[in-house]
ZAMARGU-4260 file (C-alpha; in steps of 0.2 Angstrom, whole numbers, plus 5000, padded with zeros to 4 digits):
<rodrens>
0) 5000/5000/5000 | 5006/5018/4996 | 5008/5030/5010 | 4992/5040/5004 | 4982/5024/5005
5) 4989/5020/5022 | 4984/5037/5029 | 4967/5036/5021 | 4964/5019/5030 | 4971/5026/5046
10) 4959/5040/5045 | 4944/5028/5045 | 4952/5018/5059 | 4954/5033/5069 | 4936/5039/5067
15) 4930/5022/5073 | 4942/5021/5088 | 4937/5039/5092 | 4919/5033/5093 | 4923/5021/5107
20) 4935/5031/5116 | 4924/5047/5116 | 4910/5036/5122 | 4919/5031/5138 | 4923/5049/5143
25) 4907/5058/5137 | 4895/5048/5146 | 4904/5049/5163 | 4901/5067/5165 | 4883/5066/5159
30) 4877/5051/5170 | 4871/5061/5184 | 4860/5072/5173 | 4854/5056/5164 | 4850/5047/5180
35) 4840/5062/5186 | 4830/5064/5170 | 4826/5045/5170 | 4823/5044/5188 | 4835/5030/5191
40) 4851/5037/5201 | 4853/5020/5210 | 4853/5011/5193 | 4867/5021/5185 | 4880/5008/5189
45) 4871/4995/5179 | 4872/5006/5164 | 4891/5007/5165 | 4892/4988/5169 | 4882/4983/5154
50) 4893/4992/5142 | 4909/4986/5151 | 4904/4967/5151 | 4898/4967/5132 | 4913/4977/5126
55) 4926/4966/5136 | 4918/4949/5130 | 4916/4955/5112 | 4935/4960/5110 | 4942/4942/5108
60) 4928/4936/5098 | 4930/4950/5085 | 4949/4946/5084 | 4946/4928/5080 | 4932/4931/5068
65) 4942/4944/5059 | 4956/4931/5057 | 4944/4919/5049 | 4932/4931/5039 | 4943/4946/5036
70) 4945/4963/5045 | 4934/4974/5034 | 4917/4966/5036 | 4920/4964/5055 | 4925/4982/5057
75) 4910/4988/5047 | 4898/4976/5057 | 4906/4984/5073 | 4903/5001/5068 | 4885/4997/5063
80) 4881/4989/5079 | 4888/5003/5089 | 4878/5016/5079 | 4862/5006/5082 | 4865/5005/5100
85) 4869/5024/5101 | 4853/5028/5092 | 4843/5017/5103 | 4852/5024/5119 | 4848/5042/5113
90) 4829/5038/5114 | 4829/5027/5130 | 4814/5030/5141 | 4821/5022/5157 | 4837/5017/5165
95) 4833/4999/5161 | 4831/5002/5143 | 4847/5013/5143 | 4857/4998/5151 | 4851/4987/5137
100) 4855/4999/5123 | 4872/5002/5131 | 4875/4984/5131 | 4872/4984/5112 | 4884/4999/5111
105) 4897/4988/5120 | 4895/4974/5107 | 4901/4986/5094 | 4914/4994/5104 | 4923/4978/5107
110) 4927/4978/5088 | 4931/4997/5088 | 4944/4994/5101 | 4953/4978/5094 | 4951/4979/5075
115) 4960/4995/5071 | 4976/4989/5079 | 4975/4972/5071 | 4972/4981/5054 | 4988/4991/5057
120) 4997/4974/5060 | 4991/4969/5043 | 4996/4984/5033 | 5012/4989/5042 | 5028/4981/5047
125) 5031/4981/5066 | 5045/4993/5064 | 5034/5005/5054 | 5019/5002/5065 | 5026/5012/5080
130) 5026/5028/5070 | 5008/5027/5065 | 5001/5020/5082 | 5005/5037/5089 | 4990/5044/5080
135) 4979/5032/5089 | 4986/5037/5106 | 4982/5055/5100 | 4964/5050/5097 | 4963/5043/5114
140) 4971/5058/5122 | 4959/5070/5112 | 4944/5061/5117 | 4949/5060/5135 | 4949/5079/5135
145) 4935/5083/5123 | 4923/5070/5131 | 4921/5078/5148 | 4919/5095/5139 | 4906/5090/5127
150) 4897/5079/5140 | 4896/5094/5152 | 4890/5105/5138 | 4876/5093/5132 | 4870/5088/5149
155) 4870/5106/5155 | 4859/5111/5140 | 4840/5108/5142 | 4836/5105/5124 | 4845/5105/5107
160) 4835/5104/5091 | 4819/5099/5101 | 4828/5084/5110 | 4834/5084/5128 | 4852/5090/5129
165) 4859/5074/5137 | 4852/5063/5123 | 4865/5071/5111 | 4878/5062/5121 | 4873/5047/5112
170) 4866/5054/5096 | 4883/5064/5092 | 4890/5047/5088 | 4879/5045/5072 | 4888/5058/5061
175) 4905/5053/5067 | 4900/5035/5064 | 4893/5038/5046 | 4910/5047/5042 | 4920/5032/5048
180) 4909/5020/5039 | 4910/5029/5023 | 4929/5030/5024 | 4931/5012/5029 | 4919/5006/5015
185) 4928/5016/5002 | 4947/5014/5007 | 4949/4999/5018 | 4952/4984/5006 | 4964/4971/5013
190) 4967/4955/5004 | 4961/4940/5014 | 4965/4922/5011 | 4951/4910/5016 | 4956/4894/5026
195) 4945/4880/5032 | 4942/4883/5051 | 4930/4878/5065 | 4921/4892/5074 | 4924/4891/5093
200) 4906/4892/5099 | 4910/4884/5115 | 4924/4896/5118 | 4913/4911/5116 | 4900/4903/5127
205) 4912/4899/5141 | 4921/4916/5141 | 4904/4924/5144 | 4901/4912/5158 | 4918/4916/5165
210) 4918/4935/5163 | 4900/4940/5166 | 4899/4935/5185 | 4917/4941/5188 | 4915/4958/5180
215) 4898/4960/5189 | 4905/4957/5206 | 4920/4968/5202 | 4908/4982/5198 | 4895/4979/5212
220) 4905/4970/5225 | 4907/4986/5236 | 4888/4988/5237 | 4884/4970/5239 | 4898/4966/5251
225) 4913/4955/5245 | 4907/4941/5256 | 4889/4942/5252 | 4879/4927/5245 | 4878/4936/5228
230) 4897/4939/5228 | 4900/4920/5232 | 4888/4914/5218 | 4898/4925/5206 | 4915/4919/5212
235) 4909/4901/5209 | 4901/4904/5192 | 4917/4913/5186 | 4928/4899/5192 | 4917/4886/5183
240) 4918/4897/5167 | 4937/4899/5168 | 4939/4880/5169 | 4927/4876/5155 | 4935/4890/5144
245) 4952/4882/5146 | 4946/4865/5142 | 4937/4871/5127 | 4952/4881/5121 | 4963/4866/5123
250) 4951/4855/5113 | 4950/4867/5099 | 4968/4869/5096 | 4973/4882/5083 | 4955/4886/5080
255) 4952/4892/5098 | 4945/4909/5102 | 4962/4912/5112 | 4973/4898/5106 | 4983/4892/5121
260) 4998/4890/5110 | 5001/4909/5111 | 5005/4907/5130 | 5019/4895/5126 | 5028/4910/5118
265) 5037/4919/5132 | 5036/4936/5125 | 5017/4935/5122 | 5015/4928/5140 | 5026/4942/5148
270) 5018/4956/5138 | 5000/4949/5143 | 5004/4950/5161 | 5012/4967/5159 | 4996/4973/5150
275) 4985/4967/5165 | 4996/4976/5177 | 4998/4992/5167 | 4979/4992/5164 | 4976/4991/5183
280) 4987/5006/5186 | 4981/5016/5171 | 4962/5014/5173 | 4963/5016/5192 | 4973/5032/5190
285) 4961/5039/5176 | 4946/5036/5186 | 4952/5043/5203 | 4961/5058/5197 | 4946/5068/5189
290) 4936/5064/5205 | 4951/5071/5216 | 4951/5087/5205 | 4932/5089/5207 | 4931/5085/5226
295) 4947/5092/5233 | 4951/5106/5221 | 4933/5111/5218 | 4934/5109/5199 | 4919/5106/5188
300) 4918/5091/5177 | 4923/5102/5162 | 4937/5109/5172 | 4943/5092/5177 | 4944/5088/5159
305) 4956/5102/5156 | 4966/5098/5171 | 4970/5080/5163 | 4979/5089/5149 | 4997/5086/5157
310) 4994/5067/5158 | 4988/5067/5140 | 5002/5078/5134 | 5015/5067/5143 | 5006/5052/5134
315) 5007/5059/5117 | 5025/5066/5119 | 5032/5049/5124 | 5022/5039/5112 | 5028/5050/5097
320) 5046/5049/5103 | 5046/5030/5107 | 5038/5027/5090 | 5051/5036/5081 | 5065/5027/5090
325) 5057/5010/5087 | 5055/5014/5069 | 5073/5019/5066 | 5081/5006/5077 | 5069/4991/5077
330) 5072/4989/5096 | 5059/4992/5110 | 5065/4982/5125 | 5070/4998/5134 | 5052/5006/5133
335) 5043/4994/5145 | 5056/4997/5158 | 5057/5016/5156 | 5038/5017/5155 | 5035/5007/5171
340) 5049/5017/5179 | 5041/5034/5175 | 5024/5027/5181 | 5033/5023/5197 | 5039/5041/5198
345) 5022/5048/5195 | 5013/5037/5208 | 5027/5040/5221 | 5025/5059/5218 | 5006/5057/5221
350) 5008/5048/5238 | 5014/5065/5245 | 4998/5073/5241 | 4989/5083/5254 | 4973/5092/5254
355) 4981/5109/5254 | 4993/5106/5240 | 4991/5117/5224 | 4983/5109/5209 | 4999/5110/5199
360) 5006/5097/5212 | 4994/5084/5206 | 4997/5089/5187 | 5016/5085/5189 | 5012/5068/5195
365) 5000/5064/5181 | 5012/5071/5168 | 5025/5057/5173 | 5011/5044/5173 | 5007/5050/5155
370) 5025/5049/5150 | 5025/5031/5156 | 5009/5026/5148 | 5014/5033/5131 | 5029/5021/5130
375) 5019/5006/5136 | 5003/5006/5127 | 5009/5005/5109 | 5025/4995/5113 | 5015/4981/5122
380) 5004/4979/5107 | 5018/4979/5095 | 5027/4966/5105 | 5011/4955/5105 | 5009/4956/5086
385) 5028/4953/5083 | 5027/4937/5094 | 5015/4928/5082 | 5013/4923/5064 | 5003/4933/5051
390) 4987/4922/5053 | 4986/4925/5072 | 4989/4944/5071 | 4970/4948/5075 | 4968/4935/5089
395) 4985/4941/5097 | 4980/4960/5096 | 4962/4957/5103 | 4969/4945/5117 | 4981/4959/5122
400) 4967/4972/5122 | 4956/4960/5131 | 4968/4956/5145 | 4972/4975/5147 | 4953/4978/5149
405) 4952/4965/5162 | 4967/4973/5171 | 4958/4990/5170 | 4942/4983/5177 | 4951/4975/5191
410) 4960/4992/5194 | 4944/5002/5195 | 4935/4989/5206 | 4949/4986/5218 | 4955/5004/5219
415) 4938/5011/5222 | 4934/4998/5235 | 4950/5003/5244 | 4945/5021/5242 | 4928/5020/5249
420) 4932/5008/5263 | 4946/5020/5269 | 4936/5036/5268 | 4926/5033/5284 | 4942/5030/5294
425) 4952/5044/5286 | 4937/5057/5289 | 4935/5051/5307 | 4954/5054/5310 | 4953/5071/5302
430) 4939/5076/5313 | 4948/5070/5328 | 4963/5082/5326 | 4964/5097/5337 | 4966/5109/5323
435) 4950/5103/5315 | 4941/5104/5332 | 4947/5122/5334 | 4942/5127/5316 | 4925/5120/5317
440) 4921/5128/5334 | 4927/5145/5327 | 4916/5143/5312 | 4901/5137/5321 | 4903/5152/5333
445) 4902/5164/5318 | 4885/5170/5314 | 4889/5175/5296 | 4894/5157/5293 | 4878/5150/5300
450) 4868/5163/5290 | 4877/5159/5273 | 4866/5148/5262 | 4881/5141/5254 | 4885/5132/5271
455) 4868/5125/5273 | 4872/5108/5266 | 4888/5105/5276 | 4880/5111/5292 | 4866/5099/5289
460) 4878/5085/5287 | 4888/5090/5303 | 4871/5090/5312 | 4867/5073/5306 | 4884/5067/5312
465) 4881/5074/5329 | 4864/5066/5330 | 4872/5049/5328 | 4874/5048/5309 | 4891/5043/5301
470) 4901/5057/5294 | 4912/5044/5285 | 4898/5040/5273 | 4894/5058/5269 | 4905/5057/5253
475) 4896/5041/5246 | 4882/5050/5238 | 4879/5068/5233 | 4895/5079/5238 | 4888/5095/5232
480) 4886/5101/5250 | 4905/5105/5249 | 4904/5117/5235 | 4906/5135/5240 | 4906/5131/5259
485) 4917/5139/5272 | 4934/5130/5271 | 4934/5127/5290 | 4919/5117/5289 | 4924/5107/5273
490) 4943/5104/5278 | 4940/5088/5287 | 4930/5080/5273 | 4943/5085/5260 | 4958/5080/5271
495) 4949/5063/5274 | 4946/5060/5255 | 4964/5065/5251 | 4971/5053/5263 | 4960/5039/5257
500) 4966/5043/5239 | 4984/5042/5244 | 4981/5025/5250 | 4974/5021/5233 | 4990/5028/5225
505) 5001/5017/5236 | 4991/5001/5230 | 4994/5007/5212 | 5012/5010/5215 | 5014/4992/5222
510) 5006/4985/5206 | 5017/4996/5194 | 5032/4991/5204 | 5028/4972/5200 | 5026/4977/5182
515) 5043/4986/5182 | 5052/4971/5189 | 5043/4960/5176 | 5049/4971/5162 | 5067/4965/5165
520) 5061/4947/5160 | 5054/4953/5143 | 5066/4945/5129 | 5057/4951/5113 | 5063/4945/5096
525) 5069/4958/5083 | 5055/4967/5075 | 5051/4960/5058 | 5054/4971/5042 | 5038/4965/5033
530) 5019/4968/5036 | 5008/4953/5039 | 5000/4955/5022 | 5017/4954/5014 | 5022/4939/5024
535) 5006/4931/5019 | 5009/4935/5001 | 5027/4929/5002 | 5021/4912/5010 | 5008/4910/4997
540) 5020/4913/4983 | 5032/4901/4991 | 5018/4888/4991 | 5014/4891/4973 | 5032/4890/4968
545) 5034/4873/4977 | 5018/4867/4968 | 5025/4873/4951 | 5041/4864/4954 | 5032/4848/4959
550) 5022/4849/4943 | 5037/4852/4933 | 5046/4837/4941 | 5031/4826/4938 | 5030/4831/4919
555) 5049/4828/4916 | 5049/4810/4923 | 5037/4803/4910 | 5046/4811/4896 | 5063/4804/4902
560) 5055/4787/4903 | 5048/4788/4885 | 5065/4792/4878 | 5074/4778/4887 | 5085/4789/4896
565) 5092/4784/4913 | 5104/4792/4925 | 5119/4782/4917 | 5115/4788/4900 | 5113/4806/4906
570) 5130/4805/4915 | 5138/4799/4899
</rodrens>
């Protein structure tokens, strides 16, 4: 393919990936407004969980099916499914309907996440791939900033073109998706060699049985209780599903959804574990940092999007630089080490957070985390693709993405569980300090503080705490009572939340430290100089040449026999 053809294909792939990455950030800032309008605030977690479950499960399925039937039809199907789910979600009449339609969106999003990187593996040699994958990280970065801004704008507007503003959070996907569909249909033409295969239906069924209960308990365990009956049922079903999945994949061999032979490759196995650990740290950080900005620093959801810019900037800078280095040298072993090292620096920095630190202190830490992530995200994908043959590019890419999502899900579940289990203790400790007692007494003795409407919410919470309520649970629901209130009244809440968040960053630091140690065991092979398509074409040409040679030999033998020639005659 020419450079122009590659860029046109990449434009379509970027539009498709932009759909899925924007959807993850734009919905988050709008969910409160959506839940209020549909009268289902307590059900909002199911809307998120439904999307997460279906997108995670669909990722390896798309990878395997694209290896069998080709990338183009599967990518088009993924876009169409995502757009159908977006249109339905835009007109949902209840939170239950919205959860169902978000699940449909997730079925499409699984393909939008995995297939662009697999297609890149087809059309570009591993060394060249690093340069272009920076574009995809740029899309990820832009959507991370634009999503909260657009989501805040739509959800804050009562009506746009006679439709409730929040519904455009989903409907905005339609024009972007149509453009992506047009570009992909017009320019994405990749040769595909059909081969006889068995479709791994049992693998697809057992991966659902394995993941749905575990993702469900990961998302809902904090509310249910990790030792509740519902949680133990999920643990049991998940364990049965995992055992059945492994057995199914072993029986299917090369036709398995995730062939077990991939894990016999040391590079692929190491990269997969690294992906889980990095996903744990990455998603855990990206979910807690905006919350910290909004709660402790008083930022709006829109402002918290802007405050994430240092992290996105670090991610883009390091991805571009590492991509150029990989393209020129063909070596990438150093980047998993430096990437995890920079993430260690970032999380170590964040463990020194205090509630009175200026906002730039947090931004410095997130910048280092971004510098580390930029070196890891594309490098781990390239290493996975380079460790397998051309026919397994799709399943290797989707498997890498799949396990990174699993790590991210675990990160969000574990770190948020740590956060909210620590908050009651840290808030109680903050209120017990002598400084907090003196400040509260002074504020409550000030008549202007008691008369100020901005303090009404926090005064009510404090009164409930004195009447036997738990101040430690005050941040579990609506935290708007902190907005604009007297700092002497809010300081213990902010200090408690800060200290609980620092505990989260200690956990993330420990996980990333394990990834840093593991990165020294990565022994990747040199990056190949040819794309998967070229390798497949060369292999096909070699087969044809062998067949032609065999046919020529078969024709020469009868002729020699008819003329009475033998070896001795030929020698004479």
